[in-house]
DSSP file (Angstrom, degrees, kcal/mol; ACC not computed):
  #  RESIDUE AA STRUCTURE BP1 BP2  ACC     N-H-->O    O-->H-N    N-H-->O    O-->H-N    TCO  KAPPA ALPHA  PHI   PSI    X-CA   Y-CA   Z-CA
    1    1 A M              0   0    0      0, 0.0    47,-0.4     0, 0.0     3,-0.1   0.000 360.0 360.0 360.0 146.8    0.0    0.0    0.0
    2    2 A D        -     0   0    0     45,-0.2     2,-0.2     1,-0.2    46,-0.1  -0.167 360.0 -77.0 -67.7 163.2    1.1    3.5   -0.7
    3    3 A W        -     0   0    0     41,-0.2    23,-1.2    20,-0.1     2,-0.5  -0.453  40.1-161.1 -60.2 130.3    2.0    6.0    2.0
    4    4 A Q  E     -a   26   0A   0     -2,-0.2     2,-0.3    21,-0.1    23,-0.2  -0.984  15.4-174.3-106.2 126.3   -0.9    7.6    3.9
    5    5 A L  E     -a   27   0A   0     21,-2.6    23,-2.7    -2,-0.5     2,-0.4  -0.907  13.4-148.2-123.7 153.4    0.1   10.7    5.7
    6    6 A G  E     -a   28   0A   0     -2,-0.3     2,-0.5    21,-0.2    23,-0.2  -0.947   3.1-161.6-121.1 141.1   -1.7   13.0    8.1
    7    7 A V  E     -a   29   0A   0     21,-3.1    23,-3.5    -2,-0.4     2,-0.5  -0.977   7.5-170.1-118.5 121.5   -1.4   16.7    8.5
    8    8 A F        +     0   0    0     -2,-0.5     2,-0.3    21,-0.2    21,-0.1  -0.977  20.9 147.5-119.9 124.3   -2.6   18.2   11.7
    9    9 A S        -     0   0    0     -2,-0.5    -2,-0.1     1,-0.0     6,-0.0  -0.996  48.4-139.1-153.6 142.8   -2.8   22.0   11.9
   10   10 A G  S    S+     0   0    0     -2,-0.3     2,-0.6     1,-0.2     3,-0.1   0.453  97.4  67.7 -83.4   3.9   -4.9   24.6   13.5
   11   11 A N  S  > S-     0   0    0      1,-0.1     4,-2.2     2,-0.0     5,-0.2  -0.916  70.2-164.6-120.7 105.4   -4.7   26.6   10.5
   12   12 A L  H  > S+     0   0    0     -2,-0.6     4,-2.1     1,-0.2     5,-0.2   0.847  88.1  55.9 -63.2 -38.0   -6.6   24.8    7.7
   13   13 A A  H  > S+     0   0    0      2,-0.2     4,-2.6     1,-0.2    -1,-0.2   0.951 108.6  47.7 -55.7 -48.3   -5.1   26.8    4.9
   14   14 A R  H  > S+     0   0    0      1,-0.2     4,-2.8     2,-0.2     5,-0.3   0.904 109.9  53.4 -58.1 -41.8   -1.6   25.8    6.1
   15   15 A G  H  X S+     0   0    0     -4,-2.2     4,-1.9     2,-0.2    -1,-0.2   0.873 108.2  50.5 -67.2 -34.4   -2.7   22.2    6.3
   16   16 A H  H  X S+     0   0    0     -4,-2.1     4,-2.3    -5,-0.2    -2,-0.2   0.925 112.0  48.1 -65.8 -45.2   -4.0   22.4    2.6
   17   17 A R  H  X S+     0   0    0     -4,-2.6     4,-1.2     2,-0.2    -2,-0.2   0.937 112.4  46.8 -63.8 -45.6   -0.7   23.8    1.5
   18   18 A V  H  X S+     0   0    0     -4,-2.8     4,-1.3     1,-0.2     3,-0.4   0.918 112.7  51.2 -62.0 -43.9    1.4   21.2    3.3
   19   19 A A  H  < S+     0   0    0     -4,-1.9     3,-0.3    -5,-0.3    -1,-0.2   0.860 106.0  54.1 -67.9 -35.0   -0.8   18.4    1.9
   20   20 A A  H  < S+     0   0    0     -4,-2.3    -1,-0.3     1,-0.2    -2,-0.2   0.802 108.9  50.1 -66.1 -32.1   -0.5   19.7   -1.6
   21   21 A K  H  < S+     0   0    0     -4,-1.2    -1,-0.2    -3,-0.4    -2,-0.2   0.724  88.8  96.4 -80.8 -25.6    3.3   19.6   -1.4
   22   22 A L  S  < S-     0   0    0     -4,-1.3     2,-1.3    -3,-0.3   -17,-0.0  -0.473  70.2-139.4 -73.4 134.6    3.5   16.1    0.0
   23   23 A Q        +     0   0    0     -2,-0.2     2,-0.3    21,-0.0   -20,-0.1  -0.674  58.5 118.6 -96.1  82.8    4.2   13.3   -2.5
   24   24 A A  S    S-     0   0    0     -2,-1.3     3,-0.1    -5,-0.2   -20,-0.1  -0.996  70.2-123.6-145.5 149.0    1.9   10.6   -1.2
   25   25 A G  S    S+     0   0    0     -2,-0.3     2,-0.4   -22,-0.3   -21,-0.1   0.823  99.5  23.3 -65.2 -31.5   -1.0    8.8   -2.6
   26   26 A T  E     -a    4   0A   0    -23,-1.2   -21,-2.6    15,-0.1     2,-0.4  -0.993  63.9-179.9-139.9 127.9   -3.4    9.8    0.3
   27   27 A V  E     -a    5   0A   0     -2,-0.4     2,-0.4   -23,-0.2   -21,-0.2  -0.987  11.1-158.5-128.1 127.4   -3.0   12.8    2.7
   28   28 A F  E     -a    6   0A   0    -23,-2.7   -21,-3.1    -2,-0.4     2,-0.6  -0.834   6.0-150.2-102.6 138.6   -5.5   13.5    5.4
   29   29 A V  E    S-a    7   0A   0     -2,-0.4   -21,-0.2   -23,-0.2     3,-0.1  -0.953  78.0 -16.7-113.6 114.7   -5.8   16.9    6.9
   30   30 A N  S    S+     0   0    0    -23,-3.5     2,-0.2    -2,-0.6    -1,-0.2   0.800 132.0  54.9  59.9  32.2   -6.9   17.0   10.6
   31   31 A T  S    S-     0   0    0    -24,-0.3     2,-0.3    -3,-0.0   -24,-0.3  -0.896  72.3-143.2-169.3 176.1   -8.2   13.5   10.5
   32   32 A Y        +     0   0    0     -2,-0.2   -26,-0.1   -26,-0.1     3,-0.0  -0.993  62.8   4.9-155.5 142.2   -6.6   10.1    9.6
   33   33 A N        +     0   0    0     -2,-0.3     2,-0.6     1,-0.2    -1,-0.1   0.821  69.3 138.9  61.7  37.8   -7.4    6.8    8.0
   34   34 A E        +     0   0    0      2,-0.0     2,-0.2     0, 0.0    -1,-0.2  -0.582  31.7 175.2-105.3  69.6  -11.0    7.6    6.8
   35   35 A N        -     0   0    0     -2,-0.6     2,-0.4    -3,-0.0     6,-0.0  -0.502  22.8-146.9 -82.4 141.1  -10.7    6.0    3.4
   36   36 A E    >   -     0   0    0     -2,-0.2     3,-1.2     1,-0.1    -2,-0.0  -0.843  15.9-132.6 -98.9 142.7  -13.7    5.7    1.0
   37   37 A V  T 3  S+     0   0    0     -2,-0.4    -1,-0.1     1,-0.2    -2,-0.0   0.766 103.3  52.7 -71.8 -23.9  -13.9    2.6   -1.2
   38   38 A N  T 3  S+     0   0    0      2,-0.1    -1,-0.2    16,-0.0    -3,-0.0   0.298  89.3  94.9 -95.7   8.8  -14.6    4.5   -4.3
   39   39 A V  S <  S-     0   0    0     -3,-1.2    15,-0.1    15,-0.1    13,-0.1  -0.871  78.9-116.3-100.0 130.2  -11.7    6.9   -4.0
   40   40 A P        -     0   0    0      0, 0.0     2,-0.3     0, 0.0    13,-0.2  -0.309  35.5-177.8 -62.3 142.7   -8.5    6.2   -5.8
   41   41 A L  B     +B   52   0B   0     11,-1.3    11,-1.5     9,-0.1   -15,-0.1  -0.990  35.0  26.5-140.3 156.2   -5.4    5.5   -3.8
   42   42 A G        +     0   0    0     -2,-0.3     9,-0.2     9,-0.2     6,-0.1  -0.328  50.3 118.1  97.3 174.7   -1.7    4.8   -4.4
   43   43 A G        +     0   0    0      4,-0.5     2,-0.5     7,-0.4     8,-0.2   0.509  37.9 125.1 105.4   3.4    0.5    5.6   -7.3
   44   44 A F  S >  S-     0   0    0      3,-0.3     3,-1.2     6,-0.2    -1,-0.3  -0.849  76.5 -47.6-105.8 136.0    3.3    7.8   -6.1
   45   45 A K  T 3  S-     0   0    0     -2,-0.5     5,-0.1     1,-0.2    -2,-0.0  -0.138 111.1 -27.7  47.5-133.5    7.0    6.9   -6.6
   46   46 A N  T 3  S+     0   0    0      3,-0.1     2,-0.3     4,-0.0    -1,-0.2   0.446 110.8  97.2 -95.0  -0.3    8.0    3.3   -5.8
   47   47 A S  S <  S+     0   0    0     -3,-1.2    -4,-0.5     2,-0.0     3,-0.4  -0.686  77.8   8.4 -93.5 147.9    5.4    2.6   -3.1
   48   48 A G  S    S-     0   0    0    -47,-0.4     3,-0.1    -2,-0.3    -6,-0.1  -0.276  89.6 -85.4  82.3-173.8    2.2    0.8   -3.8
   49   49 A H  S    S-     0   0    0      1,-0.6    -1,-0.2    -2,-0.1     2,-0.2  -0.184  75.6 -81.1-126.3  38.6    1.3   -0.9   -7.0
   50   50 A G  S    S-     0   0    0     -3,-0.4    -1,-0.6    -5,-0.1    -7,-0.4  -0.454  86.3 -19.5  93.4-167.2   -0.2    2.1   -9.0
   51   51 A R        -     0   0    0     -9,-0.2     2,-0.3    -8,-0.2    -9,-0.2  -0.432  64.7-168.4 -78.1 146.9   -3.7    3.4   -8.5
   52   52 A E  B     +B   41   0B   0    -11,-1.5   -11,-1.3     1,-0.1     4,-0.1  -0.870  56.9  27.8-129.6 163.5   -6.4    1.2   -6.9
   53   53 A N  S    S+     0   0    0     -2,-0.3     2,-0.3   -13,-0.2    -1,-0.1   0.790 104.7  71.6  56.0  39.4  -10.2    1.3   -6.5
   54   54 A C  S >> S-     0   0    0     -3,-0.2     3,-1.0   -15,-0.1     4,-0.9  -0.977  97.4 -83.7-161.8 179.0  -10.9    3.3   -9.5
   55   55 A V  H 3> S+     0   0    0     -2,-0.3     4,-2.2     1,-0.3     3,-0.3   0.830 118.3  68.1 -59.1 -30.2  -11.0    3.4  -13.3
   56   56 A D  H 3> S+     0   0    0      1,-0.2     4,-2.5     2,-0.2    -1,-0.3   0.853  93.4  58.5 -56.5 -37.7   -7.4    4.1  -13.4
   57   57 A T  H <> S+     0   0    0     -3,-1.0     4,-2.0     1,-0.2    -1,-0.2   0.892 105.2  48.5 -57.7 -46.0   -6.9    0.6  -12.1
   58   58 A L  H  < S+     0   0    0     -4,-0.9     4,-0.4    -3,-0.3    -1,-0.2   0.892 111.5  50.1 -64.1 -40.6   -8.6   -0.8  -15.1
   59   59 A K  H  < S+     0   0    0     -4,-2.2     3,-0.5     1,-0.2    -2,-0.2   0.872 111.7  48.0 -62.9 -38.7   -6.6    1.3  -17.4
   60   60 A A  H  < S+     0   0    0     -4,-2.5    -2,-0.2     1,-0.2    -1,-0.2   0.844 116.8  41.7 -69.9 -34.8   -3.4    0.2  -15.8
   61   61 A D  S  < S+     0   0    0     -4,-2.0     2,-0.5    -5,-0.2    -1,-0.2   0.339 102.9  82.7 -95.3   6.4   -4.2   -3.5  -15.9
   62   62 A T        -     0   0    0     -3,-0.5     2,-0.5    -4,-0.4    -4,-0.0  -0.913  53.1-169.8-115.6 131.2   -5.8   -3.5  -19.5
   63   63 A Q        -     0   0    0     -2,-0.5     2,-0.1     2,-0.0    -3,-0.0  -0.984  25.8-127.5-122.5 126.3   -3.8   -3.8  -22.7
   64   64 A T        +     0   0    0     -2,-0.5     2,-0.3     2,-0.0    -2,-0.0  -0.379  33.1 174.5 -68.7 138.1   -5.9   -3.1  -25.9
   65   65 A K        -     0   0    0     -2,-0.1     2,-0.5     2,-0.0    -2,-0.0  -0.986  23.0-143.7-148.0 143.7   -5.7   -5.8  -28.6
   66   66 A S        -     0   0    0     -2,-0.3     2,-0.4     2,-0.0    -2,-0.0  -0.913  18.6-176.0-104.5 130.9   -7.5   -6.3  -31.9
   67   67 A I        -     0   0    0     -2,-0.5     2,-0.6     2,-0.0    -2,-0.0  -0.965   7.8-161.9-130.0 122.4   -8.4   -9.8  -33.0
   68   68 A Y        -     0   0    0     -2,-0.4     2,-0.4     2,-0.0    -2,-0.0  -0.899   6.9-170.7-105.7 122.7  -10.0  -10.6  -36.3
   69   69 A V        -     0   0    0     -2,-0.6     2,-0.7     2,-0.0    -2,-0.0  -0.929  17.0-145.5-118.7 132.6  -11.7  -13.9  -36.8
   70   70 A N        +     0   0    0     -2,-0.4    -2,-0.0     1,-0.1     5,-0.0  -0.897  19.3 178.1 -95.7 109.9  -13.0  -15.2  -40.1
   71   71 A V        +     0   0    0     -2,-0.7     2,-0.2     2,-0.0    -1,-0.1   0.330  49.7  95.3 -98.1   7.0  -16.2  -17.2  -39.2
   72   72 A Q  S    S-     0   0    0      2,-0.2    -2,-0.1     1,-0.1     0, 0.0  -0.583  81.1-122.0 -95.3 163.6  -17.0  -18.1  -42.8
   73   73 A D  S    S+     0   0    0     -2,-0.2     2,-0.4     2,-0.1    -1,-0.1   0.728  92.3  79.0 -68.5 -24.5  -16.1  -21.4  -44.5
   74   74 A V  S    S-     0   0    0      1,-0.0     2,-0.6     2,-0.0    -2,-0.2  -0.750  74.5-142.1 -98.5 135.3  -14.2  -19.5  -47.3
   75   75 A T        -     0   0    0     -2,-0.4     2,-0.5    -5,-0.0    -2,-0.1  -0.811  14.1-154.0 -94.4 123.5  -10.7  -18.2  -46.6
   76   76 A E        -     0   0    0     -2,-0.6     2,-0.5     2,-0.0    -6,-0.0  -0.837   6.6-145.9 -97.2 130.9  -10.1  -14.8  -48.3
   77   77 A H        -     0   0    0     -2,-0.5    -2,-0.0     1,-0.1     0, 0.0  -0.803   3.3-152.7 -98.5 136.4   -6.5  -14.0  -49.1
   78   78 A C              0   0    0     -2,-0.5    -1,-0.1     1,-0.2    -2,-0.0   0.535 360.0 360.0 -83.3  -6.5   -5.5  -10.4  -48.8
   79   79 A F              0   0    0      0, 0.0    -1,-0.2     0, 0.0    -2,-0.0   0.393 360.0 360.0-139.0 360.0   -2.7  -10.6  -51.4
């Protein structure tokens, strides 16, 4: 799992500034470990396995491929 960091500050604007500068997949401000299952997590630097819990996961784990199949009895040559 990626790093989850918490920033606690009496100044909310400062907490947001610090959170924006941190290179971590999840940063909590004035709270900790309140994950939602539909929110992407992970993906920074070498920690974690990329994004999880989101469409980004499908994109990362999917490779597009085209497969053409002749379902007729006749073989057509292209040259």
